[in-house]
C-alpha angles and dihedrals in degrees: 000000000000132000128189111216133185096225104031106030118222115357129190119211141162123241090241088064093062115111114209109215097182096189094038126226119305107285092009103072093147092062108080108158126062142163128210115237114208125190131162090228091065098035127168086030126073129190121237102212121195116230089200097060126023090210096058120086135136130207108231136181133191104266090222090061088058096043117012092206096043112147136169131194108237116204121233088246091055092046089054095045090051091045091227116182100169131020090239089062089076129079115193118212130188119210111235133212109211112189127191088276103057090199086072094057115139132189132210107236092164094068108035125182110234117203125189095212093193095056097025093232121141139187133180110218133188116228102218096177102047139097093226118121134229091224104038109170111242113224123170125191 
């Protein structure tokens, strides 16, 4: 399948690569289907590209790359909606804000995107009882 995007030009993807985010991302509830764009030039980041709107994409990063011991309490309702059988079925992403000066990049650890990579179902949740921040500075090295 092909997708025309604003930021990445024409992309080819397979239907099995589509992540169904039934409730959409926060503030983008109408956008339900996404693909992850991976590229060595942007590693460890990936881009979560909407299939519903060529102008909507989010830079994301594995939350465990940001904080090795990152953990989030997932409600029973969220476990069910993501159809999680095993903890290793889930990949936890943090949405990044990458300004003109990449050294000022921050990530949202308070509202991670959980993806069941076996069933390709995702959900962004808000961690109400955590000390994580919405603008956690990202510092490597």
